[in-house]
C-alpha positions in Angstrom: 165.4 65.9 86.5 165.8 65.4 90.3 162.7 64.3 92.1 162.3 65.7 95.6 161.1 63.3 98.3 158.9 65.0 100.8 160.7 65.1 104.2 159.0 63.6 107.2 157.8 65.9 109.8 159.8 65.7 113.1 157.0 67.2 115.1 153.3 66.8 115.1 152.7 70.4 114.3 149.5 72.3 115.1 146.6 70.0 115.5 143.0 70.3 116.8 142.7 68.7 120.2 139.7 67.2 121.8 138.2 69.7 124.2 137.6 67.9 127.5 138.6 68.3 131.1 142.2 67.6 131.9 142.3 64.9 134.6 145.7 65.7 136.1 145.9 69.0 138.0 149.3 69.8 136.6 148.0 69.4 133.1 145.2 71.8 133.8 147.5 74.4 135.2 149.8 74.2 132.2 146.9 74.4 129.7 145.4 77.3 131.6 148.7 79.3 131.6 149.3 78.7 127.9 145.7 79.5 126.8 145.5 82.5 129.2 148.4 84.1 127.4 146.7 83.4 124.0 143.4 84.8 125.2 145.0 88.0 126.5 146.9 88.4 123.3 143.7 88.2 121.3 142.0 90.7 123.7 144.9 93.2 123.1 144.3 92.9 119.3 140.6 93.4 119.8 141.2 96.5 121.9 143.5 98.0 119.3 141.4 97.1 116.3 138.0 98.1 117.6 138.8 100.6 120.3 136.8 98.7 123.0 137.2 98.7 126.7 137.7 95.1 128.0 138.2 93.5 131.4 138.8 89.8 131.8 139.1 88.1 135.2 140.2 84.4 135.4 140.7 82.0 138.2 142.0 78.5 138.4 141.2 76.2 141.3 142.4 78.2 144.3 145.1 80.1 142.4 145.4 83.8 142.4 143.3 85.8 140.0 144.7 86.8 136.6 143.2 89.8 134.9 143.5 91.9 131.8 142.1 95.4 131.7 142.1 98.1 129.1 142.4 100.9 130.0 142.0 100.0 133.7 139.6 98.1 135.9 138.0 101.1 137.6 137.3 102.8 134.2 135.7 99.7 132.7 133.6 98.9 135.8 132.4 102.5 136.3 131.3 102.6 132.6 129.5 99.3 133.0 127.8 100.2 136.2 126.8 103.7 135.0 125.4 102.4 131.7 123.3 99.7 133.3 122.3 101.9 136.2 123.7 99.4 138.7 125.7 102.0 140.7 123.1 102.7 143.4 
């Protein structure tokens, strides 16, 4: 009988990280870009699974705006404004 020795992990794998503000601006930008992609991927899944209209608008310290819209910004905003009677 051959016993197998567990191999050591070469990487740290997925871990929970402490949620706190990144001190370095470059670190904040990298984190923002990575998490923005993940956020938008989850929103796409939500739109498909639940047939919802979603609009997300994000900014990062003077950067340009990033947005996700399904089906489109005008449709989502018009629906919101009409429903809440804000389109006066």
